PyMOL Python script that loads the backbone (N, CA, C, O; Angstrom):
from pymol import cmd

cmd.read_pdbstr("""\
ATOM      1  N   MET A   1     -34.535  15.697 -39.151  1.00  0.00           N
ATOM      2  CA  MET A   1     -33.773  14.488 -38.945  1.00  0.00           C
ATOM      3  C   MET A   1     -34.769  13.328 -38.896  1.00  0.00           C
ATOM      4  O   MET A   1     -35.809  13.415 -38.244  1.00  0.00           O
ATOM      5  N   SER A   2     -34.446  12.286 -39.568  1.00  0.00           N
ATOM      6  CA  SER A   2     -35.371  11.157 -39.649  1.00  0.00           C
ATOM      7  C   SER A   2     -35.235  10.269 -38.423  1.00  0.00           C
ATOM      8  O   SER A   2     -34.266  10.352 -37.668  1.00  0.00           O
ATOM      9  N   ASN A   3     -36.229   9.426 -38.252  1.00  0.00           N
ATOM     10  CA  ASN A   3     -36.211   8.493 -37.131  1.00  0.00           C
ATOM     11  C   ASN A   3     -35.063   7.507 -37.248  1.00  0.00           C
ATOM     12  O   ASN A   3     -34.492   7.093 -36.239  1.00  0.00           O
ATOM     13  N   ASP A   4     -34.718   7.125 -38.481  1.00  0.00           N
ATOM     14  CA  ASP A   4     -33.610   6.191 -38.685  1.00  0.00           C
ATOM     15  C   ASP A   4     -32.285   6.806 -38.237  1.00  0.00           C
ATOM     16  O   ASP A   4     -31.461   6.131 -37.620  1.00  0.00           O
ATOM     17  N   ALA A   5     -32.085   8.076 -38.545  1.00  0.00           N
ATOM     18  CA  ALA A   5     -30.848   8.758 -38.161  1.00  0.00           C
ATOM     19  C   ALA A   5     -30.774   8.891 -36.641  1.00  0.00           C
ATOM     20  O   ALA A   5     -29.714   8.695 -36.046  1.00  0.00           O
ATOM     21  N   THR A   6     -31.898   9.222 -36.019  1.00  0.00           N
ATOM     22  CA  THR A   6     -31.928   9.348 -34.566  1.00  0.00           C
ATOM     23  C   THR A   6     -31.661   7.996 -33.909  1.00  0.00           C
ATOM     24  O   THR A   6     -30.945   7.918 -32.912  1.00  0.00           O
ATOM     25  N   LEU A   7     -32.228   6.950 -34.460  1.00  0.00           N
ATOM     26  CA  LEU A   7     -32.007   5.606 -33.931  1.00  0.00           C
ATOM     27  C   LEU A   7     -30.542   5.202 -34.048  1.00  0.00           C
ATOM     28  O   LEU A   7     -29.995   4.604 -33.122  1.00  0.00           O
ATOM     29  N   VAL A   8     -29.910   5.513 -35.151  1.00  0.00           N
ATOM     30  CA  VAL A   8     -28.489   5.206 -35.347  1.00  0.00           C
ATOM     31  C   VAL A   8     -27.642   5.989 -34.356  1.00  0.00           C
ATOM     32  O   VAL A   8     -26.690   5.450 -33.792  1.00  0.00           O
ATOM     33  N   GLN A   9     -27.977   7.245 -34.143  1.00  0.00           N
ATOM     34  CA  GLN A   9     -27.224   8.062 -33.181  1.00  0.00           C
ATOM     35  C   GLN A   9     -27.366   7.489 -31.761  1.00  0.00           C
ATOM     36  O   GLN A   9     -26.395   7.423 -31.007  1.00  0.00           O
ATOM     37  N   LEU A  10     -28.573   7.086 -31.420  1.00  0.00           N
ATOM     38  CA  LEU A  10     -28.791   6.503 -30.097  1.00  0.00           C
ATOM     39  C   LEU A  10     -28.029   5.187 -29.935  1.00  0.00           C
ATOM     40  O   LEU A  10     -27.492   4.906 -28.863  1.00  0.00           O
ATOM     41  N   GLN A  11     -27.983   4.393 -30.984  1.00  0.00           N
ATOM     42  CA  GLN A  11     -27.237   3.140 -30.935  1.00  0.00           C
ATOM     43  C   GLN A  11     -25.745   3.411 -30.784  1.00  0.00           C
ATOM     44  O   GLN A  11     -25.057   2.727 -30.026  1.00  0.00           O
ATOM     45  N   ASP A  12     -25.255   4.399 -31.500  1.00  0.00           N
ATOM     46  CA  ASP A  12     -23.842   4.776 -31.376  1.00  0.00           C
ATOM     47  C   ASP A  12     -23.529   5.267 -29.959  1.00  0.00           C
ATOM     48  O   ASP A  12     -22.513   4.909 -29.364  1.00  0.00           O
ATOM     49  N   LEU A  13     -24.434   6.097 -29.443  1.00  0.00           N
ATOM     50  CA  LEU A  13     -24.257   6.618 -28.094  1.00  0.00           C
ATOM     51  C   LEU A  13     -24.276   5.477 -27.072  1.00  0.00           C
ATOM     52  O   LEU A  13     -23.465   5.458 -26.146  1.00  0.00           O
ATOM     53  N   LEU A  14     -25.182   4.549 -27.239  1.00  0.00           N
ATOM     54  CA  LEU A  14     -25.262   3.402 -26.345  1.00  0.00           C
ATOM     55  C   LEU A  14     -23.990   2.565 -26.407  1.00  0.00           C
ATOM     56  O   LEU A  14     -23.497   2.115 -25.373  1.00  0.00           O
ATOM     57  N   GLN A  15     -23.465   2.355 -27.582  1.00  0.00           N
ATOM     58  CA  GLN A  15     -22.210   1.596 -27.724  1.00  0.00           C
ATOM     59  C   GLN A  15     -21.057   2.321 -27.041  1.00  0.00           C
ATOM     60  O   GLN A  15     -20.227   1.699 -26.377  1.00  0.00           O
ATOM     61  N   ASP A  16     -21.012   3.651 -27.209  1.00  0.00           N
ATOM     62  CA  ASP A  16     -19.953   4.429 -26.554  1.00  0.00           C
ATOM     63  C   ASP A  16     -20.059   4.303 -25.027  1.00  0.00           C
ATOM     64  O   ASP A  16     -19.057   4.120 -24.336  1.00  0.00           O
ATOM     65  N   LEU A  17     -21.289   4.403 -24.517  1.00  0.00           N
ATOM     66  CA  LEU A  17     -21.493   4.290 -23.070  1.00  0.00           C
ATOM     67  C   LEU A  17     -21.127   2.895 -22.571  1.00  0.00           C
ATOM     68  O   LEU A  17     -20.527   2.759 -21.504  1.00  0.00           O
ATOM     69  N   GLN A  18     -21.473   1.879 -23.313  1.00  0.00           N
ATOM     70  CA  GLN A  18     -21.119   0.511 -22.928  1.00  0.00           C
ATOM     71  C   GLN A  18     -19.613   0.318 -22.927  1.00  0.00           C
ATOM     72  O   GLN A  18     -19.065  -0.358 -22.056  1.00  0.00           O
ATOM     73  N   SER A  19     -18.954   0.908 -23.896  1.00  0.00           N
ATOM     74  CA  SER A  19     -17.495   0.821 -23.967  1.00  0.00           C
ATOM     75  C   SER A  19     -16.852   1.527 -22.772  1.00  0.00           C
ATOM     76  O   SER A  19     -15.917   1.009 -22.162  1.00  0.00           O
ATOM     77  N   GLN A  20     -17.360   2.704 -22.449  1.00  0.00           N
ATOM     78  CA  GLN A  20     -16.832   3.445 -21.306  1.00  0.00           C
ATOM     79  C   GLN A  20     -17.067   2.679 -20.002  1.00  0.00           C
ATOM     80  O   GLN A  20     -16.193   2.642 -19.137  1.00  0.00           O
ATOM     81  N   LEU A  21     -18.229   2.079 -19.863  1.00  0.00           N
ATOM     82  CA  LEU A  21     -18.540   1.308 -18.675  1.00  0.00           C
ATOM     83  C   LEU A  21     -17.611   0.098 -18.536  1.00  0.00           C
ATOM     84  O   LEU A  21     -17.136  -0.208 -17.443  1.00  0.00           O
ATOM     85  N   ALA A  22     -17.363  -0.571 -19.636  1.00  0.00           N
ATOM     86  CA  ALA A  22     -16.453  -1.722 -19.601  1.00  0.00           C
ATOM     87  C   ALA A  22     -15.046  -1.278 -19.211  1.00  0.00           C
ATOM     88  O   ALA A  22     -14.374  -1.951 -18.429  1.00  0.00           O
ATOM     89  N   PHE A  23     -14.602  -0.152 -19.750  1.00  0.00           N
ATOM     90  CA  PHE A  23     -13.280   0.376 -19.404  1.00  0.00           C
ATOM     91  C   PHE A  23     -13.222   0.731 -17.924  1.00  0.00           C
ATOM     92  O   PHE A  23     -12.236   0.433 -17.251  1.00  0.00           O
ATOM     93  N   GLN A  24     -14.276   1.369 -17.416  1.00  0.00           N
ATOM     94  CA  GLN A  24     -14.314   1.736 -15.996  1.00  0.00           C
ATOM     95  C   GLN A  24     -14.326   0.497 -15.105  1.00  0.00           C
ATOM     96  O   GLN A  24     -13.677   0.477 -14.059  1.00  0.00           O
ATOM     97  N   ASP A  25     -15.054  -0.526 -15.512  1.00  0.00           N
ATOM     98  CA  ASP A  25     -15.066  -1.768 -14.739  1.00  0.00           C
ATOM     99  C   ASP A  25     -13.671  -2.380 -14.669  1.00  0.00           C
ATOM    100  O   ASP A  25     -13.247  -2.842 -13.610  1.00  0.00           O
ATOM    101  N   ASP A  26     -12.959  -2.385 -15.788  1.00  0.00           N
ATOM    102  CA  ASP A  26     -11.593  -2.919 -15.807  1.00  0.00           C
ATOM    103  C   ASP A  26     -10.672  -2.080 -14.921  1.00  0.00           C
ATOM    104  O   ASP A  26      -9.843  -2.616 -14.185  1.00  0.00           O
ATOM    105  N   THR A  27     -10.828  -0.773 -15.004  1.00  0.00           N
ATOM    106  CA  THR A  27      -9.995   0.122 -14.197  1.00  0.00           C
ATOM    107  C   THR A  27     -10.253  -0.075 -12.710  1.00  0.00           C
ATOM    108  O   THR A  27      -9.314  -0.127 -11.916  1.00  0.00           O
ATOM    109  N   ILE A  28     -11.515  -0.185 -12.335  1.00  0.00           N
ATOM    110  CA  ILE A  28     -11.856  -0.393 -10.924  1.00  0.00           C
ATOM    111  C   ILE A  28     -11.298  -1.724 -10.428  1.00  0.00           C
ATOM    112  O   ILE A  28     -10.781  -1.801  -9.313  1.00  0.00           O
ATOM    113  N   ALA A  29     -11.396  -2.756 -11.235  1.00  0.00           N
ATOM    114  CA  ALA A  29     -10.853  -4.064 -10.835  1.00  0.00           C
ATOM    115  C   ALA A  29      -9.336  -3.988 -10.662  1.00  0.00           C
ATOM    116  O   ALA A  29      -8.792  -4.559  -9.716  1.00  0.00           O
ATOM    117  N   ALA A  30      -8.656  -3.291 -11.564  1.00  0.00           N
ATOM    118  CA  ALA A  30      -7.200  -3.153 -11.465  1.00  0.00           C
ATOM    119  C   ALA A  30      -6.817  -2.349 -10.219  1.00  0.00           C
ATOM    120  O   ALA A  30      -5.868  -2.699  -9.517  1.00  0.00           O
ATOM    121  N   LEU A  31      -7.555  -1.276  -9.949  1.00  0.00           N
ATOM    122  CA  LEU A  31      -7.277  -0.472  -8.758  1.00  0.00           C
ATOM    123  C   LEU A  31      -7.544  -1.268  -7.487  1.00  0.00           C
ATOM    124  O   LEU A  31      -6.798  -1.152  -6.515  1.00  0.00           O
ATOM    125  N   ASN A  32      -8.590  -2.064  -7.487  1.00  0.00           N
ATOM    126  CA  ASN A  32      -8.891  -2.905  -6.330  1.00  0.00           C
ATOM    127  C   ASN A  32      -7.774  -3.910  -6.084  1.00  0.00           C
ATOM    128  O   ASN A  32      -7.372  -4.125  -4.941  1.00  0.00           O
ATOM    129  N   ASP A  33      -7.275  -4.521  -7.142  1.00  0.00           N
ATOM    130  CA  ASP A  33      -6.164  -5.470  -7.004  1.00  0.00           C
ATOM    131  C   ASP A  33      -4.919  -4.781  -6.460  1.00  0.00           C
ATOM    132  O   ASP A  33      -4.229  -5.319  -5.594  1.00  0.00           O
ATOM    133  N   ALA A  34      -4.637  -3.581  -6.977  1.00  0.00           N
ATOM    134  CA  ALA A  34      -3.465  -2.834  -6.514  1.00  0.00           C
ATOM    135  C   ALA A  34      -3.620  -2.450  -5.048  1.00  0.00           C
ATOM    136  O   ALA A  34      -2.661  -2.535  -4.280  1.00  0.00           O
ATOM    137  N   LEU A  35      -4.808  -2.032  -4.656  1.00  0.00           N
ATOM    138  CA  LEU A  35      -5.052  -1.661  -3.268  1.00  0.00           C
ATOM    139  C   LEU A  35      -4.912  -2.858  -2.342  1.00  0.00           C
ATOM    140  O   LEU A  35      -4.345  -2.739  -1.256  1.00  0.00           O
ATOM    141  N   ALA A  36      -5.418  -3.998  -2.755  1.00  0.00           N
ATOM    142  CA  ALA A  36      -5.293  -5.215  -1.941  1.00  0.00           C
ATOM    143  C   ALA A  36      -3.829  -5.608  -1.785  1.00  0.00           C
ATOM    144  O   ALA A  36      -3.407  -6.005  -0.699  1.00  0.00           O
ATOM    145  N   ALA A  37      -3.054  -5.500  -2.855  1.00  0.00           N
ATOM    146  CA  ALA A  37      -1.624  -5.826  -2.781  1.00  0.00           C
ATOM    147  C   ALA A  37      -0.901  -4.854  -1.854  1.00  0.00           C
ATOM    148  O   ALA A  37      -0.045  -5.265  -1.071  1.00  0.00           O
ATOM    149  N   GLN A  38      -1.238  -3.572  -1.939  1.00  0.00           N
ATOM    150  CA  GLN A  38      -0.613  -2.587  -1.060  1.00  0.00           C
ATOM    151  C   GLN A  38      -0.958  -2.855   0.398  1.00  0.00           C
ATOM    152  O   GLN A  38      -0.108  -2.705   1.276  1.00  0.00           O
ATOM    153  N   GLN A  39      -2.197  -3.249   0.660  1.00  0.00           N
ATOM    154  CA  GLN A  39      -2.595  -3.550   2.033  1.00  0.00           C
ATOM    155  C   GLN A  39      -1.815  -4.737   2.582  1.00  0.00           C
ATOM    156  O   GLN A  39      -1.398  -4.726   3.740  1.00  0.00           O
ATOM    157  N   ARG A  40      -1.616  -5.763   1.752  1.00  0.00           N
ATOM    158  CA  ARG A  40      -0.809  -6.906   2.184  1.00  0.00           C
ATOM    159  C   ARG A  40       0.621  -6.466   2.477  1.00  0.00           C
ATOM    160  O   ARG A  40       1.214  -6.887   3.470  1.00  0.00           O
ATOM    161  N   ASP A  41       1.175  -5.616   1.609  1.00  0.00           N
ATOM    162  CA  ASP A  41       2.538  -5.115   1.825  1.00  0.00           C
ATOM    163  C   ASP A  41       2.631  -4.312   3.118  1.00  0.00           C
ATOM    164  O   ASP A  41       3.593  -4.456   3.871  1.00  0.00           O
ATOM    165  N   ILE A  42       1.644  -3.474   3.375  1.00  0.00           N
ATOM    166  CA  ILE A  42       1.648  -2.657   4.591  1.00  0.00           C
ATOM    167  C   ILE A  42       1.604  -3.543   5.821  1.00  0.00           C
ATOM    168  O   ILE A  42       2.339  -3.313   6.781  1.00  0.00           O
ATOM    169  N   LEU A  43       0.751  -4.549   5.800  1.00  0.00           N
ATOM    170  CA  LEU A  43       0.665  -5.450   6.951  1.00  0.00           C
ATOM    171  C   LEU A  43       1.981  -6.192   7.171  1.00  0.00           C
ATOM    172  O   LEU A  43       2.417  -6.363   8.309  1.00  0.00           O
ATOM    173  N   LEU A  44       2.609  -6.631   6.087  1.00  0.00           N
ATOM    174  CA  LEU A  44       3.896  -7.312   6.195  1.00  0.00           C
ATOM    175  C   LEU A  44       4.968  -6.375   6.737  1.00  0.00           C
ATOM    176  O   LEU A  44       5.730  -6.753   7.626  1.00  0.00           O
ATOM    177  N   LEU A  45       5.031  -5.170   6.215  1.00  0.00           N
ATOM    178  CA  LEU A  45       6.022  -4.203   6.682  1.00  0.00           C
ATOM    179  C   LEU A  45       5.790  -3.827   8.142  1.00  0.00           C
ATOM    180  O   LEU A  45       6.741  -3.671   8.908  1.00  0.00           O
ATOM    181  N   ARG A  46       4.538  -3.684   8.520  1.00  0.00           N
ATOM    182  CA  ARG A  46       4.216  -3.365   9.915  1.00  0.00           C
ATOM    183  C   ARG A  46       4.715  -4.480  10.837  1.00  0.00           C
ATOM    184  O   ARG A  46       5.285  -4.212  11.895  1.00  0.00           O
ATOM    185  N   ARG A  47       4.500  -5.708  10.436  1.00  0.00           N
ATOM    186  CA  ARG A  47       4.961  -6.851  11.245  1.00  0.00           C
ATOM    187  C   ARG A  47       6.484  -6.873  11.329  1.00  0.00           C
ATOM    188  O   ARG A  47       7.045  -7.156  12.387  1.00  0.00           O
ATOM    189  N   GLN A  48       7.149  -6.577  10.219  1.00  0.00           N
ATOM    190  CA  GLN A  48       8.611  -6.555  10.224  1.00  0.00           C
ATOM    191  C   GLN A  48       9.137  -5.464  11.145  1.00  0.00           C
ATOM    192  O   GLN A  48      10.124  -5.675  11.849  1.00  0.00           O
ATOM    193  N   VAL A  49       8.500  -4.311  11.151  1.00  0.00           N
ATOM    194  CA  VAL A  49       8.916  -3.220  12.038  1.00  0.00           C
ATOM    195  C   VAL A  49       8.710  -3.631  13.494  1.00  0.00           C
ATOM    196  O   VAL A  49       9.551  -3.348  14.348  1.00  0.00           O
ATOM    197  N   GLU A  50       7.592  -4.298  13.776  1.00  0.00           N
ATOM    198  CA  GLU A  50       7.354  -4.769  15.142  1.00  0.00           C
ATOM    199  C   GLU A  50       8.445  -5.748  15.580  1.00  0.00           C
ATOM    200  O   GLU A  50       8.936  -5.666  16.706  1.00  0.00           O
ATOM    201  N   LEU A  51       8.824  -6.671  14.694  1.00  0.00           N
ATOM    202  CA  LEU A  51       9.870  -7.633  15.033  1.00  0.00           C
ATOM    203  C   LEU A  51      11.221  -6.948  15.236  1.00  0.00           C
ATOM    204  O   LEU A  51      11.969  -7.307  16.145  1.00  0.00           O
ATOM    205  N   LEU A  52      11.532  -5.968  14.397  1.00  0.00           N
ATOM    206  CA  LEU A  52      12.784  -5.228  14.554  1.00  0.00           C
ATOM    207  C   LEU A  52      12.799  -4.454  15.870  1.00  0.00           C
ATOM    208  O   LEU A  52      13.815  -4.417  16.564  1.00  0.00           O
ATOM    209  N   LYS A  53      11.672  -3.839  16.207  1.00  0.00           N
ATOM    210  CA  LYS A  53      11.579  -3.109  17.473  1.00  0.00           C
ATOM    211  C   LYS A  53      11.759  -4.057  18.649  1.00  0.00           C
ATOM    212  O   LYS A  53      12.453  -3.734  19.613  1.00  0.00           O
ATOM    213  N   GLN A  54      11.142  -5.214  18.571  1.00  0.00           N
ATOM    214  CA  GLN A  54      11.282  -6.209  19.634  1.00  0.00           C
ATOM    215  C   GLN A  54      12.736  -6.652  19.764  1.00  0.00           C
ATOM    216  O   GLN A  54      13.262  -6.756  20.872  1.00  0.00           O
ATOM    217  N   ARG A  55      13.383  -6.913  18.630  1.00  0.00           N
ATOM    218  CA  ARG A  55      14.785  -7.334  18.655  1.00  0.00           C
ATOM    219  C   ARG A  55      15.672  -6.224  19.222  1.00  0.00           C
ATOM    220  O   ARG A  55      16.585  -6.497  20.002  1.00  0.00           O
ATOM    221  N   GLN A  56      15.408  -4.982  18.836  1.00  0.00           N
ATOM    222  CA  GLN A  56      16.199  -3.863  19.341  1.00  0.00           C
ATOM    223  C   GLN A  56      16.029  -3.728  20.851  1.00  0.00           C
ATOM    224  O   GLN A  56      17.000  -3.503  21.572  1.00  0.00           O
ATOM    225  N   ASP A  57      14.799  -3.865  21.323  1.00  0.00           N
ATOM    226  CA  ASP A  57      14.558  -3.779  22.766  1.00  0.00           C
ATOM    227  C   ASP A  57      15.270  -4.912  23.512  1.00  0.00           C
ATOM    228  O   ASP A  57      15.825  -4.702  24.591  1.00  0.00           O
ATOM    229  N   GLU A  58      15.248  -6.099  22.931  1.00  0.00           N
ATOM    230  CA  GLU A  58      15.930  -7.230  23.570  1.00  0.00           C
ATOM    231  C   GLU A  58      17.441  -6.994  23.618  1.00  0.00           C
ATOM    232  O   GLU A  58      18.078  -7.280  24.631  1.00  0.00           O
ATOM    233  N   GLN A  59      18.010  -6.484  22.548  1.00  0.00           N
ATOM    234  CA  GLN A  59      19.450  -6.234  22.525  1.00  0.00           C
ATOM    235  C   GLN A  59      19.824  -5.111  23.489  1.00  0.00           C
ATOM    236  O   GLN A  59      20.865  -5.174  24.144  1.00  0.00           O
ATOM    237  N   ALA A  60      18.984  -4.093  23.575  1.00  0.00           N
ATOM    238  CA  ALA A  60      19.257  -3.003  24.514  1.00  0.00           C
ATOM    239  C   ALA A  60      19.193  -3.522  25.944  1.00  0.00           C
ATOM    240  O   ALA A  60      20.000  -3.134  26.788  1.00  0.00           O
ATOM    241  N   GLY A  61      18.231  -4.399  26.214  1.00  0.00           N
ATOM    242  CA  GLY A  61      18.135  -4.990  27.552  1.00  0.00           C
ATOM    243  C   GLY A  61      19.334  -5.859  27.870  1.00  0.00           C
ATOM    244  O   GLY A  61      19.833  -5.835  28.995  1.00  0.00           O
ATOM    245  N   ALA A  62      19.802  -6.626  26.901  1.00  0.00           N
ATOM    246  CA  ALA A  62      20.974  -7.479  27.103  1.00  0.00           C
ATOM    247  C   ALA A  62      22.214  -6.625  27.335  1.00  0.00           C
ATOM    248  O   ALA A  62      23.066  -6.989  28.145  1.00  0.00           O
ATOM    249  N   LEU A  63      22.329  -5.511  26.650  1.00  0.00           N
ATOM    250  CA  LEU A  63      23.475  -4.614  26.825  1.00  0.00           C
ATOM    251  C   LEU A  63      23.446  -3.980  28.208  1.00  0.00           C
ATOM    252  O   LEU A  63      24.486  -3.813  28.844  1.00  0.00           O
ATOM    253  N   ASP A  64      22.262  -3.631  28.664  1.00  0.00           N
ATOM    254  CA  ASP A  64      22.135  -3.034  30.000  1.00  0.00           C
ATOM    255  C   ASP A  64      22.494  -4.035  31.099  1.00  0.00           C
ATOM    256  O   ASP A  64      22.938  -3.647  32.179  1.00  0.00           O
ATOM    257  N   ASP A  65      22.301  -5.311  30.821  1.00  0.00           N
ATOM    258  CA  ASP A  65      22.597  -6.341  31.821  1.00  0.00           C
ATOM    259  C   ASP A  65      24.090  -6.642  31.944  1.00  0.00           C
ATOM    260  O   ASP A  65      24.512  -7.269  32.915  1.00  0.00           O
ATOM    261  N   LEU A  66      24.897  -6.203  30.970  1.00  0.00           N
ATOM    262  CA  LEU A  66      26.339  -6.461  31.040  1.00  0.00           C
ATOM    263  C   LEU A  66      26.962  -5.626  32.148  1.00  0.00           C
ATOM    264  O   LEU A  66      26.625  -4.452  32.298  1.00  0.00           O
ATOM    265  N   PRO A  67      27.865  -6.212  32.924  1.00  0.00           N
ATOM    266  CA  PRO A  67      28.503  -5.447  34.014  1.00  0.00           C
ATOM    267  C   PRO A  67      29.430  -4.372  33.453  1.00  0.00           C
ATOM    268  O   PRO A  67      30.128  -4.583  32.462  1.00  0.00           O
ATOM    269  N   GLY A  68      29.417  -3.218  34.112  1.00  0.00           N
ATOM    270  CA  GLY A  68      30.321  -2.139  33.733  1.00  0.00           C
ATOM    271  C   GLY A  68      29.903  -1.367  32.510  1.00  0.00           C
ATOM    272  O   GLY A  68      30.687  -0.569  31.997  1.00  0.00           O
ATOM    273  N   THR A  69      28.709  -1.570  32.027  1.00  0.00           N
ATOM    274  CA  THR A  69      28.263  -0.804  30.855  1.00  0.00           C
ATOM    275  C   THR A  69      27.078   0.050  31.247  1.00  0.00           C
ATOM    276  O   THR A  69      26.111  -0.419  31.847  1.00  0.00           O
ATOM    277  N   ASP A  70      27.178   1.277  30.901  1.00  0.00           N
ATOM    278  CA  ASP A  70      26.073   2.214  31.095  1.00  0.00           C
ATOM    279  C   ASP A  70      25.918   2.949  29.775  1.00  0.00           C
ATOM    280  O   ASP A  70      26.552   3.981  29.551  1.00  0.00           O
ATOM    281  N   ALA A  71      25.080   2.419  28.909  1.00  0.00           N
ATOM    282  CA  ALA A  71      24.946   2.935  27.541  1.00  0.00           C
ATOM    283  C   ALA A  71      24.474   4.387  27.519  1.00  0.00           C
ATOM    284  O   ALA A  71      24.794   5.122  26.584  1.00  0.00           O
ATOM    285  N   ALA A  72      23.728   4.805  28.521  1.00  0.00           N
ATOM    286  CA  ALA A  72      23.206   6.160  28.522  1.00  0.00           C
ATOM    287  C   ALA A  72      24.293   7.194  28.790  1.00  0.00           C
ATOM    288  O   ALA A  72      24.207   8.320  28.300  1.00  0.00           O
ATOM    289  N   SER A  73      25.318   6.826  29.562  1.00  0.00           N
ATOM    290  CA  SER A  73      26.343   7.818  29.909  1.00  0.00           C
ATOM    291  C   SER A  73      27.601   7.701  29.043  1.00  0.00           C
ATOM    292  O   SER A  73      28.501   8.532  29.156  1.00  0.00           O
ATOM    293  N   GLU A  74      27.676   6.707  28.201  1.00  0.00           N
ATOM    294  CA  GLU A  74      28.859   6.557  27.348  1.00  0.00           C
ATOM    295  C   GLU A  74      28.876   7.643  26.278  1.00  0.00           C
ATOM    296  O   GLU A  74      27.846   8.007  25.710  1.00  0.00           O
ATOM    297  N   ARG A  75      30.070   8.143  26.026  1.00  0.00           N
ATOM    298  CA  ARG A  75      30.243   9.118  24.950  1.00  0.00           C
ATOM    299  C   ARG A  75      30.734   8.412  23.705  1.00  0.00           C
ATOM    300  O   ARG A  75      31.544   7.489  23.783  1.00  0.00           O
ATOM    301  N   PRO A  76      30.252   8.842  22.575  1.00  0.00           N
ATOM    302  CA  PRO A  76      30.780   8.271  21.328  1.00  0.00           C
ATOM    303  C   PRO A  76      32.268   8.551  21.214  1.00  0.00           C
ATOM    304  O   PRO A  76      32.756   9.499  21.829  1.00  0.00           O
ATOM    305  N   PRO A  77      33.001   7.761  20.453  1.00  0.00           N
ATOM    306  CA  PRO A  77      34.469   7.909  20.380  1.00  0.00           C
ATOM    307  C   PRO A  77      34.928   9.249  19.806  1.00  0.00           C
ATOM    308  O   PRO A  77      36.079   9.629  20.021  1.00  0.00           O
ATOM    309  N   HIS A  78      34.097   9.961  19.104  1.00  0.00           N
ATOM    310  CA  HIS A  78      34.573  11.202  18.499  1.00  0.00           C
ATOM    311  C   HIS A  78      34.519  12.386  19.461  1.00  0.00           C
ATOM    312  O   HIS A  78      34.847  13.500  19.053  1.00  0.00           O
ATOM    313  N   TYR A  79      34.126  12.198  20.709  1.00  0.00           N
ATOM    314  CA  TYR A  79      34.128  13.303  21.684  1.00  0.00           C
ATOM    315  C   TYR A  79      35.429  13.370  22.416  1.00  0.00           C
ATOM    316  O   TYR A  79      35.612  14.235  23.273  1.00  0.00           O
TER     317      TYR A  79
END
""", "prot")
cmd.dss("prot")
cmd.show_as("cartoon", "prot")
cmd.util.cbc("prot")
cmd.orient("prot")
């Protein structure tokens, strides 16, 4: 095999590696963006769950304060 053929093969190999590296860089950037978006969504959902829990606790407390109501001992209507 001549030096010219080996040089061409090495150049082809280098181009393939550069192409793969560029593809991997794009993929990593896309995955990073997706992960950041998911983290924002998780934080938002966590906050919404906290607010719902707070609202539920407040409503349960308000129900307990009503005269003549004992939510723990009440039976559902189907009993």
